[in-house]
C-alpha positions as CSV (number, residue, x, y, z in Angstrom):
1,M,-206.7,111.2,17.9
2,I,-208.6,114.2,19.4
3,T,-211.8,114.9,17.5
4,R,-213.2,117.9,19.4
5,P,-212.6,121.4,17.9
6,L,-209.2,123.1,18.0
7,S,-209.2,125.5,21.0
8,L,-207.1,128.5,22.1
9,E,-205.9,126.3,25.0
10,D,-204.5,123.8,22.5
11,L,-202.4,126.5,20.9
12,Q,-201.1,127.6,24.3
13,R,-200.3,124.0,25.5
14,S,-198.3,122.7,22.5
15,V,-196.2,123.9,19.6
16,M,-197.9,123.0,16.4
17,A,-195.4,120.6,14.7
18,V,-195.3,120.6,10.9
19,P,-193.7,117.2,10.2
20,P,-192.4,115.7,6.9
21,L,-194.2,112.7,5.5
22,A,-192.0,109.6,5.3
23,R,-192.1,107.5,2.1
24,N,-190.7,104.2,0.9
25,A,-188.3,104.1,-2.0
26,D,-191.2,103.6,-4.5
27,D,-192.8,106.9,-3.2
28,S,-195.6,105.0,-1.3
29,L,-196.4,106.1,2.2
30,N,-194.2,104.5,4.9
31,A,-196.6,103.8,7.8
32,E,-193.9,102.6,10.2
33,E,-191.6,105.5,9.8
34,N,-194.4,108.1,10.0
35,R,-195.4,106.5,13.3
36,R,-191.9,106.6,14.6
37,L,-191.7,110.4,13.9
38,I,-195.1,110.9,15.6
39,R,-194.0,109.0,18.7
40,H,-190.9,111.1,18.9
41,L,-192.9,114.3,18.8
42,E,-195.5,113.0,21.3
43,D,-192.8,111.8,23.7
44,G,-191.5,115.3,23.6
45,G,-194.8,116.8,24.7
46,I,-196.2,117.7,21.3
47,T,-200.0,117.3,20.9
48,L,-200.6,119.3,17.7
49,L,-199.6,117.8,14.4
50,L,-200.1,119.8,11.2
51,Y,-199.4,118.1,7.9
52,G,-198.9,120.8,5.3
53,G,-195.9,122.1,3.3
54,N,-193.2,120.0,5.0
55,A,-195.3,116.9,4.3
56,N,-195.6,118.1,0.7
57,F,-199.4,117.9,0.7
58,Y,-199.2,120.5,-2.2
59,H,-198.4,117.7,-4.6
60,L,-200.2,114.8,-2.9
61,P,-202.1,112.7,-5.5
62,L,-205.9,112.7,-4.9
63,S,-205.8,108.9,-4.9
64,E,-203.4,109.1,-1.9
65,F,-205.4,111.6,0.1
66,E,-207.7,109.0,1.8
67,P,-204.8,106.6,2.6
68,A,-202.8,109.5,4.1
69,L,-205.8,110.5,6.3
70,E,-206.3,106.9,7.4
71,L,-202.6,106.6,8.3
72,L,-202.5,109.9,10.3
73,S,-205.8,109.4,12.1
74,S,-204.6,105.9,13.3
75,A,-201.0,106.8,14.0
76,A,-201.6,109.7,16.5
77,A,-202.2,109.1,20.2
78,D,-205.6,109.8,21.8
79,T,-204.1,113.0,23.2
80,S,-202.9,114.4,19.8
81,L,-204.9,116.6,17.5
82,V,-204.0,116.1,13.8
83,I,-204.6,118.6,11.0
84,P,-204.1,117.5,7.4
85,S,-204.1,120.0,4.5
86,V,-206.1,120.4,1.3
87,G,-205.6,122.2,-1.9
88,P,-204.0,124.4,-3.0
89,A,-206.2,124.3,-6.2
90,Y,-209.9,125.0,-5.7
91,G,-211.0,121.9,-7.6
92,T,-208.6,119.7,-5.6
93,M,-209.8,121.0,-2.2
94,M,-213.4,120.4,-3.1
95,E,-212.8,116.8,-4.1
96,Q,-210.8,116.4,-0.9
97,A,-213.7,117.9,1.1
98,R,-215.9,114.9,0.1
99,I,-213.2,112.5,1.3
100,A,-212.6,114.4,4.5
101,R,-216.2,114.0,5.6
102,R,-215.6,110.3,6.2
103,F,-213.1,111.2,9.0
104,R,-213.3,113.1,12.2
105,F,-210.5,115.6,11.9
106,P,-211.4,118.8,13.9
107,T,-210.1,121.1,11.1
108,L,-208.2,121.0,7.8
109,M,-205.7,123.6,6.6
110,V,-206.3,125.2,3.2
111,L,-202.9,125.5,1.5
112,P,-202.3,128.9,-0.1
113,Q,-202.4,129.2,-3.9
114,Q,-200.1,131.9,-5.4
115,G,-200.8,134.1,-8.4
116,I,-204.1,133.0,-9.8
117,T,-206.2,134.3,-6.9
118,T,-208.1,137.3,-5.6
119,S,-208.9,137.9,-2.0
120,A,-212.7,137.7,-2.5
121,G,-212.1,134.5,-4.5
122,V,-210.0,132.9,-1.8
123,A,-212.7,133.7,0.8
124,T,-215.4,132.2,-1.4
125,G,-213.3,129.1,-2.0
126,I,-212.7,128.6,1.8
127,R,-216.4,129.2,2.5
128,R,-217.4,126.6,-0.1
129,F,-214.8,124.1,1.2
130,V,-216.1,124.4,4.8
131,E,-219.6,123.9,3.6
132,A,-218.6,120.8,1.7
133,A,-216.3,119.3,4.4
134,G,-218.6,120.1,7.3
135,I,-215.7,121.3,9.5
136,P,-213.9,124.7,9.9
137,A,-210.8,125.5,8.0
138,L,-207.4,126.6,9.2
139,V,-206.4,129.6,7.0
140,Y,-202.8,129.7,5.9
141,I,-201.5,133.2,5.0
142,K,-198.0,132.9,3.3
143,H,-197.8,136.0,1.2
144,D,-199.3,139.5,0.7
145,G,-202.2,139.7,-1.7
146,F,-203.6,136.2,-0.9
147,I,-206.5,137.3,1.4
148,E,-207.2,140.6,3.0
149,P,-207.7,140.9,6.8
150,E,-211.3,142.0,6.3
151,D,-212.1,138.9,4.3
152,V,-210.5,136.7,7.0
153,A,-212.5,138.5,9.7
154,A,-215.8,137.8,7.8
155,L,-215.0,134.1,7.7
156,D,-214.2,134.2,11.4
157,R,-217.4,136.0,12.3
158,D,-219.4,133.3,10.4
159,G,-217.6,130.5,12.4
160,L,-215.9,129.1,9.3
161,I,-212.3,129.1,10.5
162,S,-210.6,127.4,13.5
163,A,-207.3,129.4,13.4
164,I,-204.9,131.2,11.1
165,K,-201.4,130.2,10.4
166,Y,-199.5,133.4,9.6
167,A,-196.2,132.8,7.7
168,T,-195.4,135.8,5.6
169,V,-191.7,136.4,5.9
170,R,-190.6,140.0,6.7
171,T,-187.1,141.5,6.6
172,D,-188.0,143.0,10.0
173,T,-190.6,140.8,11.9
174,S,-191.5,143.7,14.1
175,R,-192.5,145.9,11.2
176,D,-195.6,144.1,9.7
177,D,-198.4,146.4,8.6
178,Y,-200.5,143.4,7.4
179,L,-200.3,141.6,10.7
180,R,-201.1,144.8,12.6
181,R,-204.3,145.1,10.5
182,L,-205.1,141.5,11.0
183,I,-204.9,141.5,14.9
184,Q,-207.3,144.5,14.8
185,V,-210.1,142.5,13.2
186,V,-209.4,138.9,14.4
187,D,-208.6,137.7,18.0
188,P,-204.8,137.5,17.9
189,R,-204.9,134.4,20.1
190,K,-206.4,132.6,17.0
191,I,-203.4,133.5,14.9
192,I,-200.4,131.2,15.0
193,S,-196.9,132.3,14.2
194,G,-196.1,130.1,11.2
195,I,-192.4,130.4,10.5
196,G,-190.8,128.3,13.3
197,E,-188.9,129.4,16.3
198,Q,-187.0,132.4,14.8
199,P,-189.8,135.0,14.6
200,A,-191.9,133.4,17.4
201,I,-190.7,135.7,20.2
202,I,-191.7,138.9,18.4
203,H,-194.9,137.4,17.1
204,L,-196.1,136.3,20.6
205,R,-194.6,139.1,22.7
206,D,-195.3,142.1,20.4
207,F,-198.4,141.0,18.5
208,G,-200.0,138.7,21.1
209,L,-200.3,135.7,18.7
210,G,-201.6,132.5,20.2
211,G,-198.8,130.0,19.5
212,F,-196.3,129.0,16.9
213,T,-195.6,126.3,14.3
214,S,-192.3,124.6,13.9
215,G,-190.6,122.2,11.6
216,C,-187.4,121.8,13.7
217,V,-189.6,120.7,16.5
218,C,-189.5,117.3,14.7
219,V,-185.8,117.1,15.8
220,A,-186.0,118.8,19.2
221,P,-189.6,118.7,20.6
222,R,-188.7,119.2,24.2
223,L,-186.6,122.2,23.4
224,S,-189.4,123.8,21.3
225,Q,-191.9,123.0,24.0
226,A,-189.6,124.6,26.6
227,M,-189.4,127.8,24.4
228,L,-193.2,127.9,24.3
229,A,-193.4,127.5,28.1
230,A,-190.8,130.3,28.6
231,M,-192.8,132.7,26.4
232,R,-196.0,131.8,28.3
233,H,-194.4,132.7,31.5
234,G,-192.9,135.9,30.0
235,D,-189.3,134.7,30.4
236,W,-188.1,136.2,27.1
237,T,-184.4,135.8,28.0
238,E,-184.8,132.0,28.3
239,A,-186.9,131.9,25.2
240,E,-184.2,133.7,23.3
241,R,-181.6,131.4,24.6
242,I,-183.5,128.4,23.3
243,R,-184.3,130.1,20.0
244,Q,-180.6,130.4,19.3
245,L,-180.2,126.7,19.7
246,F,-182.4,126.1,16.6
247,K,-180.6,128.7,14.5
248,P,-177.9,126.6,12.9
249,L,-180.4,124.2,11.4
250,E,-182.9,127.0,10.6
251,D,-180.1,128.9,8.8
252,L,-179.5,125.8,6.6
253,R,-183.2,125.6,5.9
254,N,-183.3,129.2,4.8
255,A,-180.1,128.9,2.7
256,I,-181.1,125.7,0.9
257,H,-184.8,125.0,1.1
258,P,-186.9,124.7,4.3
259,I,-188.9,121.6,3.3
260,R,-186.0,119.7,1.7
261,V,-183.6,120.4,4.6
262,L,-186.1,119.3,7.3
263,H,-186.8,116.1,5.4
264,A,-183.1,115.3,5.4
265,A,-182.5,116.5,9.0
266,V,-185.1,114.1,10.5
267,D,-183.5,111.2,8.6
268,A,-179.9,112.2,9.4
269,A,-180.7,112.5,13.1
270,G,-182.0,108.9,13.1
271,I,-185.5,109.9,14.1
272,A,-187.2,108.4,11.1
273,R,-186.3,107.3,7.6
274,T,-188.1,109.9,5.5
275,G,-187.2,108.5,2.1
276,P,-187.7,110.3,-1.2
277,L,-189.5,113.6,-1.5
278,L,-192.5,113.5,-3.7
279,P,-192.1,115.5,-7.0
280,L,-192.3,118.4,-7.8
281,L,-189.7,118.6,-5.0
282,S,-186.5,116.7,-4.7
283,N,-184.2,115.6,-2.0
284,V,-181.2,117.8,-1.0
285,E,-177.9,117.5,-2.9
286,P,-175.3,115.1,-1.5
287,K,-172.9,118.0,-0.9
288,D,-175.3,119.5,1.6
289,Q,-175.9,116.4,3.5
290,P,-172.9,116.6,5.9
291,A,-173.8,120.1,7.2
292,I,-177.4,119.2,7.6
293,A,-176.5,116.0,9.5
294,A,-174.2,117.8,11.8
295,A,-176.7,120.5,12.6
296,A,-179.5,117.9,13.2
297,K,-177.5,115.7,15.4
298,S,-176.3,118.6,17.5
299,L,-179.8,119.8,18.0
300,L,-181.1,116.3,18.9
301,A,-178.2,116.0,21.4
302,L,-179.4,119.3,23.0
303,N,-182.9,117.9,23.1
304,N,-181.8,114.7,24.8
305,P,-179.0,115.7,27.2
306,T,-177.3,112.8,29.0
């Protein structure tokens, strides 16, 4: 596992995969299946692994945080950079900061809390977390009102953040006043498009963002990497062609639930047995399994042409 700081070059070199976290039938962590998924990603050229929403770190018991970090730090190759998540509650992230100090992760992502927050309060919480953990935070912006661009910029100026995952969904990705404000006060290359392949072209081409995260990369890492490479070379036509290949599975994620569908898709494609989702989430309904399996297997076949 890479322990040096996350760099702009890292974001340009690899899609940031956001994998699910495989579990046994009794909800315990399944080390073997998580390693299988990581190997699949690394074999496809992925070197950035972010464990956040798709891994359901929102509901991770505090007692499981250290075992999860031990598993992820030992499972990744020497060429991979792993980013676990903390929070979303302030008290939880501060307890997790003390545990994280025992490891050598380059950064940790702070999961966004919704509703019981103010922008100034979020900024203070991130600042205190970084002081307690001793490493910079990756800021995750998922909805308006969470943290204002000016507060993000102040954290950045003080060297407290490694990057920003921007994942606020817009009806029209090209019309985003918040993101326009954010790239005026923070280097856009430090901002990662955080909603998969579908908005990535607009985010990188029109806003100059530094890279993108993906869940479906867990099924088709080579394809996702090829899309990133096409965008780096300004081949937007090729990038769009590849983007369309991800759309059937992404449409199911949007229609049903992004985390639950990805969890099922990785399993259905035979990449890794993901097992049960930790409450407060639940696995997809049986009626949705056939469509998810078909989309996942088709995407995997495109990733691995004979």
